[in-house]
Residue, then its C-alpha position, 0 to 999 in steps of 0.5 A: g474704951a479702957v478705963e484709965v488707971s490713976v489710983r492705986s486702990p484696986l477697989a476704986c479701980w474696979f468700981s470705976a470700971m463697973l460705973y463705966c460698964f453699967g453707967g447706962s443702967v445707973l443713970s436711967s435708974l436715977m432718972l426713973g426714980e429707981p434704985p441705982v444699984a439695981f445693976l448689981a442684981k445681975t450677978i452674971n453680968i457683974l462677974l463677967a465684967s469683973s473678969v474682963w477688968y481683972l484680965v485687962f489690968y492684972c493679966p501677967e505680961d499683958i497677954f489679954c490686952w496683947c490678944f485683943s490688939f489683933l485687929p480682926l478681933r478688935l473689929l469683932v468686939a467693936g461690932m458687938k458693942e454697937v449691936t448691944r448699944t441698939w438693944k440698950i436704947t430700945d430697952g430704955i425707951a420701952h421701960a420709960d414708956i411703961v413708967y411714964k406713958d406717952a412722955w416723949l422727952v422721958m423716953v428719949a432721955v432714958g433711951w439716950a442714957r441707957g445707950a450712952g451712959g458710960g460717956l454721960i456719967s464719965n465725970f463722976e467716974q473720973l471723980v471715983r478715980g481721983v481725976w477731975k477733967p471738966e473739959t471732957n463733959e459730954l454735955l459740953k462737947m459730945s463725942y460721936p458715940v453720944k451723938v449717934t445714941l441721941i439720934g437713935a433714941v429720937l428715931f426709936t421714940l418716934q417709931r414707938r409712937q408710930y410717927l415713923p412709918i417703918a417697922r421696928h425690926n427694920l429700923v433696928f437692922l438699919y440703925t445697927i448696920f449704920l453703927v457697925v459699918f461706920k465704927v469699923k470704917m473709923m477703926l480701919t482708917r484711924c479717922a477720929t472725924s465724926p461722919l455726922a460732922p457735915f450734917e452738923a455743919a449744914l444744920g448749924q449754918i441753917f438754924f444758927g448761922s455762921r460763926k463769926t470770930p469775936s472782934k478784939v477789944k479796942g486797944e487789946g493786944a496792940t503792940s508798940s513799935n519795938g514789938s512789946s505789948v501795950c500792957d507791958q509798957p507801964s511796967e517797962q517804964h517803971q523799971e526804967g525810972a527805977k534804974k534812973k533813980q538808982a543811978k542818981k543815988t550812986e552818983 
């Protein structure tokens, strides 16, 4: 996803873009007690991301963005991004297993952060741009990429601990195919509905029951016969009383 520009400083815009691109490395490093600036050591990756950032925002006549508006090219780039998501998850889990041996929750958390760090760190990235949108917190309302990354982190952790009877390369293949196929399908159909929605609804019904509409407080929102709210009646009566007093004074 493109980073929304809301600041005039090119440096802040560049730093925001780097946080979005390397948010997984920053977040996982913080979780493992490592330097969060370690991603800056990969000079080639920084130069590549900086070049793309410059072409997206400062290319004359938006030629770069116009080229990537070509649908087949967009599908290719989206598929490549999902492939890298799989490798980020597996690398994060392997790294966490080295630092914290047999720590399942740490492995899941680091794999999740490595694969979906751009979304999880989005609130901090927004602050860098001078924007504050608490309603977009991924922990409060997860997007599809964050959800599917969490599922992948759990699956690869179970496979690494040998509780999932499947070879690693087979799981990598199946999970990557799932990501690519559904991503391409969502782009072609322009459907923003998550393919996980039916499973979420079924699991929510089983484990948490159906959602009930909260009952209204007695008397709240009631209206009078003339259509005015009960809460508005005292103010209206006060206005009528003031008008009568004003009429008596004029008489």
